[in-house]
C-alpha positions as CSV (number, residue, x, y, z in Angstrom):
1,M,0.0,0.2,-0.8
2,N,0.5,3.1,-0.9
3,Y,2.8,6.0,1.8
4,A,0.1,8.5,1.3
5,L,-2.7,6.4,0.5
6,C,-1.6,4.7,4.4
7,I,-1.9,8.2,6.0
8,R,-5.3,9.7,4.7
9,I,-7.2,5.8,6.0
10,I,-5.4,7.1,9.3
11,M,-6.2,10.9,9.2
12,A,-9.9,9.4,7.9
13,Q,-10.1,7.0,11.0
14,Q,-9.2,9.3,13.3
15,E,-11.7,12.0,11.9
16,N,-14.5,10.1,12.0
17,Q,-13.3,9.4,15.8
18,N,-13.8,13.0,17.0
19,Q,-17.4,12.9,14.6
20,L,-20.0,14.0,17.4
21,Q,-22.6,11.3,17.4
22,I,-26.2,12.5,17.1
23,Q,-29.2,11.0,19.5
24,L,-33.0,12.0,19.4
25,R,-34.6,10.5,21.0
26,P,-37.8,8.9,19.9
27,E,-39.6,11.4,22.9
28,V,-37.7,14.6,21.6
29,A,-38.2,13.4,17.2
30,D,-41.1,15.3,17.4
31,G,-40.7,19.0,18.3
32,K,-43.0,21.0,19.9
33,Y,-44.3,24.2,17.8
34,S,-43.2,28.0,19.5
35,N,-44.6,31.2,17.9
36,L,-43.4,33.6,20.7
37,A,-40.4,33.7,22.0
38,M,-38.9,35.3,24.9
39,I,-35.2,36.1,25.7
40,G,-33.5,36.7,28.3
41,H,-29.6,36.8,30.0
42,G,-26.9,37.4,32.3
43,P,-23.3,37.6,32.2
44,N,-23.0,33.8,32.2
45,E,-25.7,32.5,30.0
46,F,-29.0,33.4,27.8
47,L,-32.0,31.5,28.5
48,I,-34.4,31.4,25.4
49,D,-38.3,30.6,26.7
50,F,-39.6,28.9,23.5
51,I,-44.2,29.3,23.6
52,F,-47.0,28.8,22.0
53,A,-49.2,31.1,21.7
54,A,-52.5,30.4,21.2
55,P,-55.0,32.6,19.1
56,G,-57.7,33.9,21.7
57,M,-56.0,32.3,25.2
58,P,-55.2,34.7,27.8
59,Q,-52.2,32.7,29.0
60,A,-49.1,30.9,26.5
61,P,-47.7,28.0,28.5
62,V,-43.7,28.1,27.8
63,V,-43.6,25.0,25.2
64,S,-39.1,24.6,26.0
65,R,-36.5,27.0,27.7
66,I,-33.1,26.6,26.5
67,I,-30.7,27.9,28.6
68,M,-27.0,28.4,27.2
69,S,-23.8,29.6,27.3
70,P,-22.9,33.1,25.2
71,E,-20.2,32.2,23.2
72,N,-23.0,29.6,22.3
73,A,-26.0,31.5,22.2
74,K,-23.6,33.9,19.5
75,Q,-22.8,29.8,17.5
76,L,-27.0,30.4,16.3
77,L,-27.5,33.4,16.2
78,R,-24.7,33.2,13.1
79,A,-26.5,29.2,12.2
80,L,-29.9,31.0,12.1
81,N,-28.2,34.0,10.4
82,E,-26.6,31.1,7.0
83,N,-30.1,29.2,7.3
84,V,-32.3,32.1,6.8
85,Q,-30.4,33.5,4.0
86,K,-30.2,29.8,1.9
87,Y,-33.8,28.9,2.8
88,E,-35.4,32.7,1.2
89,A,-32.0,31.6,-1.8
90,N,-34.3,28.9,-2.5
91,F,-37.9,30.6,-1.3
92,G,-38.0,34.2,-2.0
93,V,-37.7,36.5,1.1
94,I,-39.1,36.5,4.2
95,S,-41.2,38.7,5.1
96,P,-42.7,40.1,8.1
97,R,-46.5,39.8,8.8
98,R,-46.9,43.5,10.2
99,P,-43.8,45.4,8.7
100,G,-43.1,47.4,11.7
101,Q,-43.7,45.3,14.2
102,N,-41.5,41.6,15.6
103,Q,-44.3,40.7,18.0
104,N,-44.1,37.4,18.5
105,F,-40.2,37.9,19.3
106,S,-39.3,39.8,22.9
107,N,-35.3,40.4,24.1
108,N,-35.5,40.3,27.9
């Protein structure tokens, strides 16, 4: 076997060992629908509450709370920006339903 080919095979095996294996449990796989998010932060973490606000209902339950480090929040922001750009390239520009208003997502 060729030396360069052996090096490539070893490097590929090492890369495979370093890959993160994502596991999606059945109870999580269905997901949760959210049409409202509240975002807060402290010096060490960001909290994102995902909420389902049903029309005409006086209460809206938090369906999921995500807590992450500031660094991970920034990575999420970057990933969301990239994915929105890809989405808009495929399906067209996402326009707010009510221009000038963004009432479904807020910062605390």
